[in-house]
N, C-alpha and C positions, 0 to 999 in steps of 0.2 A: 504494499500499500504506500503510495506516495505521500509523504508528509510535507507540510509547508516548511520553508526554511526557518532556522532558529531566529528568535528575536535578537540574540546576541550576535548581530551581523558584523563581520569584518571582511577585509579583503581576502584573507585566508579562506573564510567561509565561501566567498564567491568562487575562488579557484576550485574548491572541492565541489561545490554545487554543480558546476559546469565541467568538472573532471578535467580541468585544463592540463594538469601534469600527466594524465593518462594518455591523451591523444596528441598533445602538443609537442612532445619530445624536447621540451625546453625552449621552443621557438616562441612561445607566448607567455605573457604575464600580465598582471594588473598593477597599474601605478597608483600613487596616493590620491589622484584625482578620481579614481574609479573608472579609468579608461583602459580598455584592452590594448596591449602593446605587442609589437613584433620584435623579437630578439633574433636577428638574422644569423648570429654566430652562436646562439644558444645563451643560456643564462650566464650573466657576468660580463657579456659583451655589450655592444651598442644596442640601444633601445629606440624604437620608433612608435610614438604614440599614434595609434590608428585613427583617433579622432582628429589629429592634425592633418592626416590624408583626407578625411571627410571634409574638413574645412577647405582644403585646396581644391577639391572636386567642385565644392560649391562656388568658390571664388572664380573658377574657370567656367562656371555655368555649364558644366559637362553633363550633369544629370545622373540620376540613379534609375535602375541598378548600374553598378560599375564593377567590373572584374579588376582586382588588384593583384598584380604579379610582383612578388618579392624576389627579384633575380638573385640576390645574395643567398637566399635559401636554396634556390636551385643549384647554384655553384657549390654550396656546402654539402648537399646531398651527393653530388657527383664525386666530390673529393672524399666523402666519408666511405662510400662503398669500395672505392679503390684502395684507400688507406687500410680499411679493415681486411679486405682480402690479402693485401700485401703483408699486413701484420700476421695473419694466420699462416701464410706461407712461410714467413720467417720463424715463427714460434714452432712450427711443426717440421721445419727444415725440409719443406716440400721442394721437389726438384724442377717443377715447372713454373710458369708465370701466369699472371691474371690478365685477361683481356675482356673488359666490359664492352657490350654493345647495347645501345639504347634502341628499343623497337619504337619507331616513330608513330606507329598506329595509336600509341597511348596518348600522344598529343603531337600532332604534326605542325603546330603553329611555328612559323619561321623563327620568331623570337625565342621560342623554347628550345628548338633543335640547335640553333646557332649558339645559345648560351651553354648548352650541354657539351657541344663540341669544343668550345673555347675553354671551358673549365676542365674538360677531360683530356685536353691536348698533352699535358705532361705525362699522362698515363696511357696515351694512345687509345682512348675510349672511342669505339666505333659506333656503327649504326646498323640496325636491322630493317629490312624492307620486306613487305608481304604482298606487294602488288606492283604492276608496271608504273603506276603513277608515283608510288612511294620510291621505287628504285630510281626513276628518272630524277626525282628530287634529290635523293642521296647522292647520286653521281655528280650532280651539279654543285653540291655544297661541301662534300668531304674534302679536306685539305691536308690529310696526314696520310702518307703512303704506308705507315706502319700500323695503322688501326685497321680493323676488319670491317668488312661490309658483308653481312650474313643475309642471304636471299631465301626467304621462306615463302610458304603459300603455294598455290597451284600455279603452274607456269605454262604459257603457250610459247610459240616460237618467238614472238616479239619480246616477251620477258627474257627469254634465254639469250637472244641476240643482244639485248640491252646489257645483260650481265657480262657478256663477252666484250662488249664495248668498254665496260669498266676495266676488264683485264687488259685490254689494249692500251688504256690510259695509265697502266701501272698501279691501279687501285687493287687492294687485297680483297677481291670479290670471291666469296665462297657460295656456291649454289647448293643448297640443301635439297636432296632428292626426297620428295614427299610421296610421289607415285612412281611406280616402277617404270612406266612408259616415258617419264621425263629423261631417264638416263640415255636411252637410245637417241632421242631428239637432241639432247645437249651434245652428245659425242659427234653427231652429224654436223650440227651448226658450228661447233668449235673447229672441226676439220675444215669446213668451208671458209672460216675466218682465219684459219692457220694460226691457232693459239691453243695451247693446252688449258683446259678448265681446271679449276680447283673445286672439288665437290665435297659435300658432307652427306651423311646418311642420317635421316631421322628415324628413330626406332619407335614402334608402337609397343610400349612396355605393358606388362600385366599390371604393374603398380599404378595406383590411381591417386589423385590428389584428394584434398578435403575442401569443404565449403561449397559455395554456389557452383563452382566450375569443376567439381570432382569428376564429372563425366567427360571432361576433355581428355582424360587419359584412360588406360585400360584397353582391353581387347577390342572394344567397339569405338575407339577414338576416331575422330574425323580424319586426322593426319597421321602420316608415318608408315613405315614398312614393317610388315610382320617379319619374324625371324626367317621363315622360308624364303621371303622376298629378298631379305638381306643376303642370304646365301647365294641366291641367283645373281644379285648385283656383283658379289665377290667373283663368281664364275665368269661373268662377262668381262670384268676388269682384267682378270688373269688371262683370259683368251685373247684379249685385244692388247695385251701388254700395257695396260693403263693402271696398274696398281699404284703407281706414283701420284695419281691425281686425287686419291682419296685421303684427305687431310683432316676431316672433322667428323666426329660422331656426336649426334644430337638427340636430345629427348626433351619433352615438355609435358608435364602432367596436370597443368591447370594453372589459372590465374588465381591470385589472392589465396595462397596456401595457408590455411589457418593452423595447421598442426605440424610442427617440426619433424614429427615421426614419419610423415608422408614423404618429406624431403629426403630423409635418410634412406627409407625403403627404396625410393626411385633411384637414388644415386647408387646404391648397392647393386641393383639389378643392372643399371646401364653400365656401370664400370666393369661388371663381369663380362658384358657383351664386348665392351671396348678391349678388355684384356684378351678375349678369345680371338678377336680380329687382329690384334697386334701379333699374337702367336702364329697367325696365318700368314704373316709376312707383310702386313700393311703398316706403313710408317705414319700413323695417325698422330698429328701434332696437337690437335685441340679436342677437348671433351666439353661440349656445350650443354650445360645443365638447364637451358631454356630460361623462362621467366618463372613467375610464381611468388617471388619475394613479396610478402604482403604488407599491408598498412593496418595499424590498429586504429580503426575509425572511431570505435567507441571507448578506447582506452582501458578495456577490462582485462587485457592480457589473457584471453581465453581462447577456445577453439570455436567460438561463436562465428557465424558468418561475417560479422562486421568487425572481427577482431583477429589477432594472431597470438599464439602462446610463446613467441620468441622474439628476438630483435635482430637487427642487421648484423651485429657482432657475432651472435650465436649462429646465424645462418651461414656466414662466411667461414667460421671456424669449423662447422659441421661439414660443409661442403668439401673443404680442403682435407680434413682429417679422414673422412669416409672414402674419398677417392684414393688417398694415399694408402690406406689400409688394404683396400682391395687390390690395388696395383702391386703392392708388396707381396700379397698373398699369391697373386698370379705370376709374379716374377717378370713384370713388364715395366717399361719406362713410365714415369709419372707425366701425363700430358699437360700442356697449358690448359688452363681452365677458362672457359668462356661462360658469362652469364648474360641473360637478356632482360635484366630487371628494368622495368619502366615505371610502374605504379609507385614503387617505393622512392624513386628519384624525384618525381614531379608532383606528387599529391600535395605536399605540404606548402609549395611555393605560391599557391593561388587561392584566392577566396573571392566571394562576391558579396559586396555591400549593398544593402537594400534599405529603403526607408519604409516605415509603417505609415499607412494613410488612413486607417480606420480600424474599428473593432466592434465586436458584438460581445457584451457581457450578459450572460444569463444570471438571473437572480437579482437583478437590479430594477428599480422602478423605471417604467418607460412612459414618462409624462404624467401630468396630474389629470386623472380621469374621475368623472362624476357619474354615479350610478343612479338609475331609475328605481333600483331595488336595494334599499339600504341593508337588507338581511344578508345579502351576498358577502359584503365586506365584513360584517360582524361575525359570520360563521367562520371565515378564514382567520380573522383576528383571534377568535376564541381558540381555534385549533393551534395557532402558533404560540399563544400564551401558555397552553397546557403542554407544550412540547418539552420532553425530557429525554435523557439518554435511554431510560428504560422503555419508553414508548416511541422511540424514533422510527422503527420499522412500521409500526401500526399507523403512525401519523403519515408516513410516506404513502402507505397503501390508501389511507383516507383521501389524501390529496389527489392521488391518481384517479380515484373513483369520482371525486367531485369535479375534476377537470373533464372526465369523460361524460359525466352527467350534463355539464354545461354545453359540451359540444353536441350532445344529442338534442338538447333543448333548442339549441341554435338552428340545427338542421330542420327542426319541426316548426320553426318560426316563433318560438315562445321566449326567445332571449334576444335582447337588443345587442347591437355590435359593441357598445360601450361596456355592457355587462360582461360580455365574453372577454373583452380586453382586460377588464379588472380580474376576472377569474385567472387568466393566464399570468398576469402580473403576480398575484398572490401564489399561484402554483410554483413559480420559479423562486419566489422568495422563501417559500416553505422548503423546497428542495435544498436551497442554499443553507437554511437554518439547520436542516438535518445533517448536511455535510459537515457543518461547523462542529458537530458533536462527535465526529469520528475519532478525534484524538482522545476522547474520554471513554471510549468503548473498549472493553477487554477483548471482545470478539466482534468483528465487523460483519454484519450479514452480507451475503453475496449480492443481494439486490442493491444494498447501499453502496457496496464496492463498485458495482456496475454504474450506479448513478454518479459516483464521484468521477469515474473515468469519462463519463459522457458530459458531465457539467463543466465544461471548459470554455473559456473565451476563444473567440476566433479573431486573431490579429491579421489584418490584410496587409500584405507586403507587396511592394512594387517590384515584382519580377514574374517571370514565367517559369514554372517548374520544368516544363517540357523542354524549354530552351537551355536553361542554366544548370539543371540538375536532373537530366533525363533518367539516370540510373536509379534515382529514388522512386520515380514513377514506375519504371519498367521492371526493375528487379528488387525493389525495396532496399536498396543500398542506403545505409544511414550515414549522414554526414553531420559532424558537430555543428551546432547552431546556437548562437548566444548574442546578447546585447553587446555593443561596442562601448557603451558608457553607462553611467548610473550604477556601476557595479559596487559602489560603496553604499548603495541603498538596498533595502530588502525587496526582492522581487515577490510580489504577493499574488500575482495572477497566474492561475494554471491556464495554459494557452495551447492552441494549435495554430499552424500558420497556413493561411490561404493565399494563393497567388492571384494574378490579374485575369487569368483565363476564364472562359465561361464553361469550363469542364469541371465537373464535380471531383474528378481525380486530381485536380490541381491544388492539393493540400499536403502539408507535411504533418503526419500524424504519429510518426515514431521518432523518438529522440534518444540520445545517449544518456546513460547513467553510469554510476561507478561500477556496477556489477551486472546490469541487465538493461535492456531497452525499456522505455516507458512510453506511455500514450500522451504525455503532455510535457510542456516546457514552462518553467516558472519565468515569467517576464515581469517588468514593472507596470504599474498602472499607466495606461495610455491616456494622456490628457490633452491631446491635440498639438502638443509641442513636438518638434522634430525628435523622432526616436529611431535609432539606427540599429540594425542587427546584421550579423555576418554569418554566412555558411562557409565552412572551412574544409580544407583537404580536397579541393575541387580541381586540382591540376591534372588528374588522370582521367581521360576519356570524355569528361563532361564538355570541354570546349568544342570537340569535333563530332559529338553525337547529338547535340541539340537539334530540335526541329523547329518548324515554322508555325506551330499551333497558334491560331488567332493572328498570324502574321506579325508577331512581336519581333522576331529576328535577333541578330547578334547584339549584345549589349556593349556599352562603352567600356573601354579598357585603359589601364595605366600601368606603366612599368616603373617600379620603385627601386632605387638603389640606396644603400646606406652611405652617409657622408657625415663623419664626425665634425667636420668644419662648418657644416650648415647649422644654423640655429635650431632647426627642427630635426637634425640628425638624419635627413634624407633629402633626396631630390627626385623629381619625376623625369625620367629620361625620355619617355615617349608616351604619347596620348594617341589612342586609336579610337576614332569615333565609331559608335555602333551604327546599326542600320537606320536609315531614314525610312519614312513611309514609302517614298518613291522607290528605294532600294528593294524593299521586300515585295511590293506589288509587281515590280518588273520581273521578279523570278516566277511570278504566276502568269507571265505573258501579257501583263497590262502595261501600257505606255503612259507614264505620268503626263506627258504632253497632250495625249489624246483625251485623257480624263479631264484635264484642265480646260481644254477646248470645249468639251461638252458642258461642263459646269458654267463656264464663262458664257457660253451661248444661252444656257437656261436663265442666267441672271439678266442678260441683255433683253431677253424676251419679256421677263417679268417687269423690267424697267419700262419697256415700251407699253406694257399693259397698265402702267401706273401703280402696280402693287409695291414695287421697290423703288426708292428714290435714287437718282444717279449716283450721288456721293456714297450712299449706303451700298450700292451695287459694286463700286470700285473696292470698297473696304472688304466686302464679302469675298470677292475674287482673290484679293491679296491674302485674306485669311486662309482660304483654301490652298493657295499656292504655298503659304507658310507651313501648313500641316503636312503637305507632300514633302517638304524639305526637312521637316523636324523629326525628332526622336519618336520611336514607336511607343515607348513606355510613358507612364504618368509623369507630368511635369510637377515638381514639388511646389507646394504652396508656401513653403517657408522662405 
């Protein structure tokens, strides 16, 4: 049962209430003003007051919602995974090296990929592509001839020729064979282009992952070769004297692996296969453990779908140790280790800031109403005066019955609209009074528990869930959500968040807690003044999977860098304007100029008819043109 926050409210209480230390990895804190802060280098380093960023957005008249990318966090995550793998290699005296590759499908935004490449340059951090469009992008931006380009996904002739173009350019392109027929096609194309390919084999392991994507692995996985197919590839390479082109062995058992045991099981099986191939005479240089390094979205450190029971340090250490142990047991060389971690690199660097523009509070008076029947109010008042902990459930049952009775009378025409409104006001007030007694109950009845879960405020936020957090809608992925300010005040309202769209699914109804998910989020009383909330860990997949529901389109975006010499400790390097109305309608094959011409013609006709005055007509056309050029989201009234 969710309990209201303690009256002894402190900043520490706020951090615990929103489980900041659980999911934030030290990148977030709360200052003495009660403002949420970003710590790009972790606790103890520079601090950026996020409300200062909000002020800058308002001064620039950029508008909300707005995606904020903390590029220093992105760089820190790239550095961290390389440093932790290298640390594990040193501690275990592992004989190979680590080569990270970032799968750009996780977030293909140019500013993200370029930042990763720049931060990863000292470590030769490479890229992974899963389609022709992604590979074409990768070949045009990769600038390190020692980093790897791993080509996954299904491949037609154009994809394979593109990969061989990369080889011609001196780029370390490795084509991973996902389907048996890709091998013959690749060998033919490579011969035509007069260059040896470098290939990898992706194995379809028996081991499976854990969490939402556990079916990505196992016998019925979508990608990879079975063991008999791998043997057939081996035979073909030997027959054609091409054993030297097999340089990588690859597996992937699923995204967001929640349990470290699944990682160990998959590595054990895959390394055994690698060892057998090495004994068959193949000089495989790389063992690619795929992706799967997860993010603890709810901070519970469990095997729940929204969490992981390990951290990056443990992951790197276990990967290195388990590969080493199997290789030693098989008596084969320890290969270079490749990982395709993406989510864990980019999730923390991005958040979306939105403003609240309205709310509904159940259990409060909705205006001063007069009844034609004085007995109605008296009956409800008597019920509430007699309400006690002992009769709370009985009172709730009586309230439900009286509300239903009033509805039946209204349907039969025996109750006025004002009297029905009074009944509904008193019903919600009674429900609220019952809920207020929960803390005094030794055992809370199930019906009252359910009432408490249902009796939450709806706060309306200026964003589209389908555009900015599609995974929450589609697969129930939970993202941390909390206020950006007033964190030194007690949040007293249980809330759920509704977006701008006209779809009933456009709501956030699941929120993180310290140990489990909950159905509401404590926020502060909304009084009409600007109130800002943020949704965090948004950097993975959300930017590129958002849709055009209600034609809201892409949101405004800023890129923030830390700067100790700046009075605000940061600067905004780049501003990317979100979609205008004209932008989104053009994608639906409407021409803004044609629509403007049509509306202008309609206004001119009404001017001629004398319905609209000429000056008013000019203003109306200018207003319509302004709408076409403006932001698709709500314009703040503050």
